[in-house]
ROPA-910819 format. One record per residue: residue in three letters; x, z, y of N, C-alpha, C, CB in turn. Coordinates in pm, 1 decimal, padded with zeros to 6 digits. Glycine has a CB too. Example, Ala and Ser with C-alpha at 12.3 -4.5 7.8 and 13.67 -1.06 7.14 Angstrom:
BEGIN
Ala_01319.0_00780.0_-00569.0_01230.0_00780.0_-00450.0_01320.0_00780.0_-00330.0_01130.8_00904.6_-00447.3
Ser_01285.0_00708.0_-00225.0_01367.0_00714.0_-00106.0_01290.0_00787.0_00003.0_01408.4_00572.5_-00059.8
END
This chain:
BEGIN
Unk_02620.6_02914.7_-01588.2_02605.6_02763.7_-01621.0_02655.2_02694.8_-01498.2_02449.0_02716.4_-01656.2
Unk_02731.8_02598.9_-01544.7_02793.4_02495.1_-01440.4_02690.1_02401.9_-01442.4_02942.0_02424.4_-01476.0
Unk_02652.0_02341.2_-01325.4_02578.0_02234.3_-01303.3_02675.5_02102.8_-01253.5_02469.1_02278.7_-01200.2
Unk_02669.5_01997.5_-01323.2_02766.6_01891.0_-01268.1_02680.7_01792.6_-01176.4_02842.7_01804.3_-01395.4
Unk_02749.1_01782.6_-01076.7_02691.3_01696.5_-00961.6_02703.3_01558.1_-00990.5_02759.3_01720.8_-00827.9
Unk_02604.9_01469.0_-01021.9_02588.4_01356.8_-01058.2_02568.0_01251.4_-00914.8_02474.2_01368.2_-01159.5
Unk_02608.6_01132.4_-00925.1_02581.3_01063.2_-00799.4_02441.6_01001.2_-00834.7_02700.9_00949.5_-00755.3
Unk_02383.5_00972.6_-00728.4_02239.6_00911.2_-00740.8_02240.6_00777.0_-00831.9_02180.3_00872.5_-00585.6
Unk_02126.9_00736.7_-00882.4_02126.2_00614.7_-00932.9_02137.3_00509.4_-00856.0_02034.1_00599.4_-00994.8
Unk_02141.8_00390.5_-00918.6_02159.1_00263.1_-00801.1_02047.4_00252.6_-00716.3_02173.4_00111.4_-00864.2
Unk_02072.1_00217.7_-00605.6_01968.3_00163.7_-00491.9_01882.7_00053.7_-00525.9_02039.1_00115.1_-00369.2
Unk_01766.2_00078.1_-00526.5_01659.9_-00013.6_-00566.1_01625.8_-00085.4_-00428.7_01527.9_00066.1_-00636.7
Unk_01653.4_-00230.4_-00425.8_01645.5_-00308.1_-00299.1_01494.9_-00333.7_-00285.2_01735.1_-00448.9_-00301.8
Unk_01435.2_-00344.6_-00164.1_01294.8_-00366.8_-00142.9_01229.5_-00473.9_-00230.4_01274.8_-00401.2_-00004.4
Unk_01305.8_-00585.1_-00256.0_01244.1_-00689.2_-00331.9_01200.0_-00655.6_-00470.8_01332.0_-00796.9_-00338.7
Unk_01295.2_-00567.7_-00509.6_01281.4_-00507.7_-00653.8_01177.9_-00383.1_-00637.0_01440.0_-00452.7_-00718.6
Unk_01147.0_-00291.4_-00536.3_01060.4_-00202.2_-00546.8_00928.4_-00250.2_-00525.5_01090.7_-00106.7_-00471.5
Unk_00921.7_-00385.1_-00469.8_00788.5_-00428.3_-00452.2_00707.5_-00449.3_-00585.4_00792.3_-00553.2_-00374.3
Unk_00792.8_-00475.1_-00696.6_00743.6_-00506.9_-00828.5_00677.8_-00389.1_-00887.2_00852.7_-00555.0_-00917.6
Unk_00728.8_-00266.5_-00832.5_00695.2_-00136.5_-00895.8_00544.5_-00087.3_-00833.2_00823.0_-00021.4_-00860.9
Unk_00489.7_-00156.0_-00723.0_00349.5_-00130.2_-00686.9_00261.8_-00233.3_-00694.0_00337.9_-00084.1_-00565.0
Unk_00144.8_-00173.7_-00723.4_00041.8_-00285.0_-00764.9_-00084.2_-00228.0_-00701.4_00023.9_-00310.3_-00938.7
Unk_-00111.5_-00277.0_-00609.6_-00234.7_-00210.4_-00534.3_-00367.2_-00304.1_-00578.9_-00209.3_-00212.2_-00348.8
Unk_-00455.1_-00219.4_-00613.0_-00594.8_-00293.7_-00653.9_-00710.5_-00221.2_-00566.7_-00632.0_-00276.4_-00833.4
Unk_-00771.3_-00305.7_-00493.2_-00883.4_-00266.7_-00406.5_-01007.9_-00248.0_-00485.2_-00907.1_-00368.9_-00298.5
Unk_-01077.3_-00134.8_-00461.6_-01214.8_-00118.4_-00537.1_-01316.4_-00146.8_-00440.1_-01241.1_00028.8_-00600.0
Unk_-01457.3_-00157.1_-00501.4_-01554.7_-00201.2_-00414.0_-01571.1_-00130.8_-00289.5_-01669.0_-00202.0_-00475.9
Unk_-01550.1_00005.7_-00277.4_-01574.3_00084.4_-00161.7_-01459.5_00042.5_-00055.3_-01573.3_00244.1_-00200.3
Unk_-01337.8_-00012.8_-00108.5_-01243.0_-00059.4_-00007.5_-01276.1_-00171.6_00057.4_-01123.0_-00080.6_-00056.2
Unk_-01355.2_-00277.8_-00030.0_-01382.0_-00402.9_00017.4_-01500.8_-00389.9_00141.2_-01426.9_-00494.5_-00111.4
Unk_-01570.1_-00279.2_00105.4_-01707.8_-00246.1_00198.9_-01623.1_-00194.9_00326.2_-01835.3_-00106.7_00125.8
Unk_-01539.4_-00120.4_00319.1_-01449.0_-00043.0_00427.0_-01395.7_-00161.5_00509.2_-01314.9_00055.3_00357.5
Unk_-01326.5_-00259.6_00438.8_-01255.9_-00350.6_00500.4_-01346.9_-00447.7_00578.1_-01173.1_-00414.4_00405.1
Unk_-01466.2_-00491.2_00534.7_-01561.3_-00566.3_00573.4_-01622.1_-00494.1_00695.9_-01652.3_-00593.9_00462.5
Unk_-01637.6_-00366.8_00681.3_-01671.1_-00302.4_00811.5_-01584.4_-00297.4_00931.9_-01695.7_-00179.3_00786.8
Unk_-01448.7_-00281.0_00892.2_-01350.6_-00264.2_00984.9_-01339.7_-00400.6_01075.7_-01218.1_-00226.9_00909.4
Unk_-01335.3_-00516.3_01001.7_-01306.4_-00647.2_01058.6_-01441.0_-00722.9_01077.0_-01206.1_-00728.3_00965.6
Unk_-01549.1_-00665.6_01057.6_-01673.3_-00734.2_01067.5_-01669.4_-00884.0_01018.3_-01717.6_-00727.5_01209.6
Unk_-01616.2_-00929.6_00933.5_-01575.8_-01066.3_00882.1_-01521.1_-01059.3_00735.8_-01463.8_-01129.8_00977.2
Unk_-01589.1_-01130.6_00638.9_-01546.9_-01118.7_00519.5_-01397.5_-01204.5_00487.1_-01665.7_-01161.5_00437.8
Unk_-01411.5_-01296.3_00569.8_-01256.8_-01374.4_00551.6_-01143.7_-01302.1_00599.8_-01244.4_-01513.4_00631.8
Unk_-01165.9_-01238.5_00720.2_-01075.1_-01156.3_00772.7_-01025.4_-01040.8_00683.5_-01128.4_-01109.7_00887.9
Unk_-01128.7_-00977.6_00633.9_-01098.0_-00864.1_00545.8_-01030.1_-00914.2_00421.2_-01225.3_-00785.0_00509.4
Unk_-01068.3_-01046.0_00363.3_-00981.7_-01102.5_00259.4_-00847.4_-01129.6_00303.0_-01035.9_-01223.2_00207.4
Unk_-00820.4_-01160.6_00381.9_-00669.6_-01211.4_00446.0_-00603.6_-01067.7_00473.4_-00681.4_-01317.3_00613.3
Unk_-00686.9_-00968.7_00529.3_-00590.2_-00829.5_00538.9_-00555.6_-00788.3_00422.2_-00650.9_-00705.1_00602.8
Unk_-00639.4_-00787.7_00315.7_-00627.8_-00747.4_00170.4_-00489.2_-00826.9_00130.9_-00772.7_-00796.2_00071.3
Unk_-00479.2_-00942.6_00158.6_-00371.1_-01031.3_00094.1_-00254.3_-01004.8_00165.7_-00399.9_-01185.0_00095.7
Unk_-00256.6_-00978.9_00293.9_-00143.0_-00928.1_00355.8_-00084.2_-00780.9_00300.9_-00179.7_-00921.2_00500.6
Unk_-00178.9_-00707.7_00278.7_-00158.3_-00571.9_00235.8_-00071.2_-00593.2_00103.4_-00303.9_-00489.1_00211.3
Unk_-00123.0_-00662.4_00026.0_-00081.2_-00680.3_-00115.8_00058.1_-00740.0_-00107.5_-00182.8_-00775.3_-00200.7
Unk_00072.1_-00838.6_-00032.9_00216.7_-00880.8_-00010.4_00326.5_-00837.8_00075.9_00212.6_-00986.5_00018.9
Unk_00282.7_-00721.2_00116.9_00375.0_-00651.2_00230.1_00482.2_-00550.5_00143.7_00267.9_-00548.7_00351.7
Unk_00577.6_-00521.7_00205.0_00674.9_-00421.1_00131.8_00598.7_-00301.1_00082.6_00793.7_-00368.4_00229.4
Unk_00650.9_-00211.0_-00007.8_00597.9_-00108.0_-00036.9_00564.8_00008.0_00057.3_00661.9_-00077.4_-00120.3
Unk_00644.1_00019.0_00148.3_00631.8_00121.9_00258.9_00516.7_00091.9_00346.9_00759.2_00128.7_00345.4
Unk_00514.2_-00045.2_00371.2_00382.2_-00089.8_00445.6_00253.1_-00083.5_00388.5_00389.2_-00218.4_00480.2
Unk_00254.3_-00094.4_00245.2_00147.5_-00077.2_00153.6_00095.1_00063.6_00162.6_00191.2_-00110.1_00014.3
Unk_00179.9_00158.7_00157.0_00151.7_00291.8_00143.5_00096.9_00328.5_00277.1_00271.7_00373.9_00099.9
Unk_00160.9_00288.1_00396.7_00099.8_00326.2_00520.0_-00044.0_00261.5_00556.7_00197.5_00292.7_00625.2
Unk_-00081.9_00137.4_00492.2_-00199.5_00071.0_00522.0_-00285.4_00154.3_00430.6_-00199.0_-00089.3_00498.1
Unk_-00261.6_00195.4_00309.1_-00357.6_00266.7_00235.7_-00384.1_00397.0_00292.8_-00318.4_00280.0_00101.3
Unk_-00303.9_00470.3_00351.8_-00324.2_00597.5_00420.7_-00399.0_00577.8_00551.7_-00190.3_00665.9_00446.9
Unk_-00392.6_00471.7_00610.5_-00457.4_00445.9_00722.5_-00611.9_00404.2_00695.1_-00379.3_00342.5_00793.5
Unk_-00636.5_00329.4_00572.4_-00771.6_00301.1_00534.7_-00839.2_00463.1_00476.5_-00766.6_00166.5_00406.1
Unk_-00762.3_00539.3_00424.1_-00806.1_00664.3_00385.3_-00860.2_00723.6_00504.6_-00701.4_00746.0_00323.0
Unk_-00777.7_00755.5_00610.3_-00808.5_00808.6_00732.2_-00941.2_00737.6_00787.9_-00686.6_00792.9_00825.1
Unk_-00956.4_00610.9_00809.5_-01063.2_00543.9_00844.4_-01188.2_00585.6_00791.4_-01044.0_00424.8_00818.2
Unk_-01172.5_00607.4_00658.2_-01289.3_00599.4_00566.0_-01325.1_00753.1_00597.4_-01255.3_00552.4_00390.3
Unk_-01242.6_00860.7_00609.0_-01284.5_00996.5_00630.8_-01365.2_00989.3_00757.0_-01164.0_01098.0_00640.5
Unk_-01320.1_00927.2_00877.9_-01363.9_00936.7_01006.0_-01498.1_00863.7_01006.7_-01261.7_00881.5_01104.5
Unk_-01509.4_00756.0_00935.0_-01621.5_00682.3_00970.3_-01737.5_00728.3_00904.4_-01603.7_00548.6_00946.0
END
């Protein structure tokens, strides 16, 4: 069987990839953010920054939160 090599699909620019991600924080995430920042306003600001960040940064932030949760 012969497999035809196809060029990859079009590149998705970061501003379009952002629409593909939707982060929703659960209650346990809010507790963790409040524990990390010791301030509800700062935790809320951090969550908004994470939500507005590019997808790559969002993924890293969520991974860091998971690591902190495991250690804490």
